[in-house]
N, C-alpha and C positions, 0 to 999 in steps of 0.2 A: 504494500500500500504506500504510494508516494506520487508526487508529481515528478515525472521523469522525461528528459529529452535524450534521445539516443541518435547521435550523428545527424542532428537537425541542421539543415543548411538554410540560412536566411539571407536575403539581399535587402539591406537597409541603406538608402541613399547611395546606391551603386556600390556598396561595400559588402562583400560576402563574409558572413559569419557562420562558423560551425560550432554548435553547442551540444555538449554531452555533460549533463549533470543530473543530480537527483535531490529532491527536497522531501524529506520524510515528515510525517505528521509530528507536530511539536518542535520542529527544527526551524531555525532562521538563518538566512544567508543574505548578504548584501550584493548589490550590483554596482560596480564602480567604473567610471569612465569620464572623459572630458565632456563638456557641454556640447550638445549637437551630435554626439556619436551614435545616437539611436536607441538609448536606454528606454525612453518612454514608448517609442515605436515597438520595441521588443516586448514590452509589457502589454501593449494592445494586441499583439499577436498571441501572446499567452492567454489573454482573456477571451480570445475569440471574436474581438471587435473588428478584426480585419484578417484576411488570409493572404493579402497581397504581400509578396516578399518571401513567403514560405515556399521552398522549392522541393525539399526532400527530407527524409528521416522520419522518426517515430516520436510523437508527442503523446504520452500516456499519463492518465490520471487514475490512480487506484486501479490499475490493470485494465483500464478501458481506453481505447483509442479516442483522443479528444475530438477528432473529426466525426466520430460516430455518435457523439452526444447531442441531444436536443438542446435548444436554447435554455430551457428550464433546468436541465441536468448540468449544463455548463455553469449557470449561476450558482447552483447548489455546490459546485466544485470550486469555482474561482470567483473572487470579487476583486475589482480593481478600483483603487482610490486614485483619481486623476491628479496630475501635477497641478493643473489649474482648476480649482473647484468650480469656477463659474461655467466651465464647459460640461460639468457633470450634472448641474441642477436643472430641474424641469418645472418645479412648482414654486409657490410664492413664499412659504415659510418652512422652517426646518421640520416641524411636525407633519406638514402636508407632504414634504419630500420623503420622509420616512414611510409614511402611509403608502405613497406611490410605489416605492420600492417593493413593499410587501404585497400590494394589490397585484402587481405584475407576476407574482409567484403564487397568487390565489391562496394566500395564507388565511386561515380562519380568523374571524374578528377577535376572539378572545386571546388568541395567540399573538395577533398583531399588537394588542395593547401591552402584553407582557414584554415583547421584544422592544417596542418603542421606549417604554419606561426604563428598561435595562440599558439601552443605548444612550439615552439622555443622561442618565446618572453616571454611566461609565465615562463619557466624555465631558461631564460637568457642564452641560449646556442647557439645563432645564430653564434657566432664565432667558434663553434665546428661542425657545420652541415656537413662539408665536410672533417673533420678529420677522420683518420682511428680509429675505435673504440678501437682497441687493444693498441693504443698509448695514450689513455686518462688516467687520474688519476682515482683512485677509486671513489672520490667524483664526478668527471665529469661524470663517467659512471652511477652513481646513478641518476643524473639529467636527463640523456638521458632515463634511464629506466622509470622515472616518466613521462617524456614527452610521451613515448609510451603508457602509461596507459591513460593519459589525452586525447590523440588524438582519442582514441576510443569512448570517450564521453559516457561511461557506467554509469548506474544509481548508482552503488555502487563500491567503490574502496577498495581494500585490499592492504595495504601498509606495507611491511615487512621490518622493520628497515630502513625507508626511509632517516633518517638523520645521520646514524651512521658514514659515511665517509665525512660528511660535517662540515665545520667550523661553529661556533655559529652564525655569522652574516648571512651567506647564509641560514642556517637552519631557523633562525627567519624570514627572508624575505619570504621563501617558506611557512612557517606556516601562515603568514599573508595573502598570496595569496590563499592558500588552504582554509582558513577560509572564504575568500570572495566568492570563487566559490561554496563552500559548502553551503553557505547561499543563494546566488543568484540563483544557478541552482538546489538547493535542492538535492545535491549528498550525499549519505550516505557513511561514511568512517569508516572502521575498521583498527586499527593501532597496529602493534607490536612494542614495544620499551622496552629496559631495563632501560632507563633513564627517570624517571618521571618528574624531575624538569624542563628540557627545554620545555616540552609541557604541564605542569600542568595547565596553564591558558587556554589552548585550549581543552585539553582532561580532562573532569571533572569526567568521570566514567570509571573504569577499570574492566575487567572481569578476575578473577584469573583462570589460567588453572589448576583447581583442578577437583575433581570428579563431581562437580556440577556447575562450572563456576560462582562462587560467585562474586557478584558485590560489589566493594568497591570504595570510593571516592579518588581522587588524594591525598588529604591532609593526609589521613591515610597511604598511601604508602610512602609519603615523611617523615612522622614521623618515620615509621618503618626503613627506610633507614638510617635516622640520628641516630637512636638508635643503629643500626648495626655498623655504622662508629665509634661510641664511644667505642665499644668493641674491635675494631681492633687496633693493635699495629703498629705504624709507624716505618720504618727502622731506625736504629741508624746511626750516622755519619760514614764516611769512617774509618775503623779501621786500615788501613795500611798507610804507608807513601807514598803519591802519587808521582809518577815520570812522567815527561812529556813524552807523547807517540806519539801524533799526533800534528803537527803544520801546520797551513794554512798560506800561504803567497801570497797575491794578487790573491786569488782564485776567478775565475769568471766562472759560469756555465750557458751557454745559454739555455733558455727554451722558445721556441716559440718566442714571441715578448718582452720578458723581460729576465733579467739575475739575478742570485743570486750572490751577492758579499760578500766575507769574506776576509777582507784585512789582518788581523793579529789575529790569535786565536790559543790558545794552549789547548789541552785536555789531561788529565793525567790518569794514571792507577787507577782503582777503582772508577772512577767517573760515576754517573748516569746522563746522559744528555737527557733532554726532547726536542723534536722538534715539533713545531706546526706551523700553518699558514693556510691560506685559501686554498680551494681545487684547485689543479692545479698549486700551487705556485712552486712546485719542490722538495717536501720533499723526495718522493721515488726516484726521479732522483738523488738527493744528495747522497743517498746510492749507487746508481749505479756508480756514479763518484768515490766514495771511492773504489769500486770494479773494477775500470778501465773498466767499461762497456760503458761509454759515454765520449766524448771529453770535455775538459775544459781548461781554461787558468790559468796561475799561477802555484803554486807548493804546493803539499801536502807532508810533511815530516813525515816519520815513523821512530821513534828513530833517528832523524836527518839525515836520508837517503831519497833521493827523492823517493816517492812512485812508480812512473812509472819505476824506475830502477829495481824494484823487480818483477820477472816474475810470481810469484804465489800468488795472493792476498788471495786465500782461505786457505793458510797456516797460516794466521794471522787474518782472519775475518770469521765469520759465519753470514749468512743473513737469518732471518725469514721474508719471503716475505709477502706482503700485501694480496695476494691471496694464502693461504696455498696449494691449489691444484696444484700450479705451482712447488712446491718442493717435493710433494709426489712421491715415486718411487715404493713402495712395494704394495702387493695386500691385506694386512690386517693391522689393527692397530698395532697388536703385532709385526709383521715383520718390520713395519715402525719404531717403537719405538726401537726395538732391534738393528737394523742396525749392525748385527754381534755379539751382546752380547748374553750371555746365557739366555735362556727363563725364567729360574727360578728366575732370578734377576729382572724381570720386574713387578712382582706382586705388590710391594709397589707403584711403579710409576703409574701403571694402576689404582690402587685404589685412589691414590692421585688426579689423573686427572678426576676421575669419569667415567673412560672408561673401567672398568673391564668387564662389560657385552657387550662391543662393540669390544673386542679384536680380534675376528675373522671376523669382518665386514671390508669392504673396507674403507679406509680413505675418499674416495670420496663420501661415503654415510652418513657420519657424518653431524651433523648440523654445521653451520658456527662457532659457539662458540666452539664446540668440536674440529673442525679442527684446530682452532687457538691454543687451549691448546696443542694439539698433536704436532703442528709445533714447538712451543717453547720448549716442552719437548724433542724433537728429537735432539736439538742442545745445550740445557742448560748444559749438562755434558761434552761437548767437551772442552778440554783445549785449549783456544784460547785467544789471547790478546784483541780482539775487537769483540763485538757482536752487530749486527744491527737488530733491531726489529721494524717491520712496523705494526702499528695498532694492538697490541696484545690483546687489551680488546674489540675489535669489537665483538658484539654478546654475550658478557658475562654479567651475572648479577653482582651485586656489590660484593658479596662474592667471586665469581670466579675471578673477576678483581683484587681484593686485593691478592688473592692467587697467581695469575700470576705475579703481580708486586713484591710480596715478593720473589718469585723465582729469579726474575731478580735482586732484591736488594742483595740477597745472592750471586749471581754470581758476582756482582760488588765488594762485600766484599772480594772475593777471589783474587781481583786484575784486573779483566777484565774491560775494558772500555766499558760501555753499552750505546748505543744510542737508544732512544725510540721515535717513531713517534706516536702522539695521538692528538685527538681533545678534549680529556677530561682534561681540564685545572686543575680541582681540583685534579685529580689523579696524574698528573704530579707534582703539587705543593707538594703533600703528599710524593712522592717517589723520586723525582729528586733533585740533588744538584744544577743544573742550568737548565733553560729552555730557548730555543732560539725561538723567534717568527720570522719566515722567512719573514713575511710581512715587517719587518724592514730592510731586507737585499736585497731588490729588486731595480733594476734599469731598467727602460724601455729602450728597444733597438730596433734595426731594425728587419726585418722579418727573424731572424736567427732560423734555426731548426737544432738541433743536428744531426749529421750524424750517420747512423747505424754503430755499432761496432761489429766486428766479435767475440769479446771476450764473447758475450752472449752465443755463441755456446760452447766456452771453459768452461763456467760456468756449462752448462749441462753435458758436458763430465767429468768435475771434480767431479760433483755430483755422477755420476755413478761409477767413479773410487773410490771415498771415500766409497760408499756403499759396494762395493764388495772387498775392499782391507783389510777389518778387518777379 
C-alpha cells in the first residue's frame, strides 16, 4: 500500500523527467527545486488534474493503476493544496467552500458537519468561516485551502508551498498538527517548499526535481544553502543623505476586531523597511491605507503635507501586490514587462529574471515565483519616491530571493523609500535597515470592519491609464 511511481517519464516545459519513488502511508517527503522547474506542474499530474506531459511508466496508488481510477476514487486517494489558493476556491466563504468540496463527493449531511467542524478547528479558522474569501489575507487563504484538503480525508496529501504566507508561529503549530494526523491516520504527505530549515525536523528526505528525482537528506540541503549564503554579498548602507519622507501621527487602522496603531514614526528616503507579523494582522491592508484604499484615523504626512490632501497616490507610490495576477494587464510576459518600452531593450531584463524562454507566454501561466519576479521587474525602473512590495520572495529559491532583494536594495540606493512585507525574518535582517513586527502595534477593538472604498476602482483605472499612456 503506497503511492508509487515506477520509471514514470514526464515532459514539463520541454524538460524530460524520470521519476521512481514510493511514498508509504504515514510517510512524508519533500520536493525541492528552483522556481519554475515544474514542481507545481508535477503535483497537478499526480493529482490527476492534467495528463499532458505524462509519457510512460506506472503510477500506482495502493496497488491500483491511477489511470484506472474514477474521479471520485482519485479524490479519495489524493488531495492537492494549490500554491495559489485563489485558483482553488469556487465559493464565497470558507464554510461554503468546505461544503462544496464534500457535496462533490456526495458525503452524507451529518458526516459533512463533522468533517467541517474538525477542519475548522484543526486549522484554527473558525473565526473566518463566514468571511468572504476575497477579503482574507494570503496566509488566511492558505489555511482555508489546507482545510479543504483535510476535509476530504484523502489517503495522500500534496501540499504546494503550504507555509509560504504564514508567520513562523502559525506554521510551526500547523506542522505539529500535521505530524500528529500523519502518524495517527497514516496519511502520506508530499510537500513542496523552498525553505528547508523551518521543516527540517519534520521532512527528513527530499526529492530533487532533476532528471532522476535524486533523494537527499535535509541536512545536506541546509549545508548547501548556508554555503550559498556565504557567497552572497549583503547590500551596503544607504549611500545618500536620507531626508524625511513619510510621517505617521496617531495613525490607527481598523482591521476586523483589532487595530494597528502607529503613534509617531518617520520614514526617510532611501530606507529599506521590513514589515512582518502574523497572518491577518494587517500588513497588506497597511499598504492599502498608504494608497488611500481603506479608511483610517490619524494623519499620514508626505513631505509634511497631509497624504489625503493629494489626489493621486500613484504619482508617488508603486505597489507590487501580494497576488501578482491582480496587477497583470498584458497578454504576454514581454508586453507586461515592456509597458510601452522598446522591445529590444528588454533582452537583458528577461535574461536576468530567467524569463527569456517565457517571453511570449501569458503572465498568468507562469509559476508563482516567476510571476513575482515579473511583478517586481515591471515596477522597479519606475521613478517613484515610494515602492510597496508585498511578499516578493514567495515561491523563490534562495538564489532568486537574494536576486530580488538586491534589486530592491539598488532601488533604495537611488533614493526610493522601499517597504517590504515578508515572513522571512533572516532575509529581512540581511537586507532591511529597520524591520517592524506588526504584532507589537496591535490593539484589540470592537467589531469594526473597514468600509469599502471606491478608490480601489480608481487604482485599476490608473493602472490602465499608466499602461497605455507611454
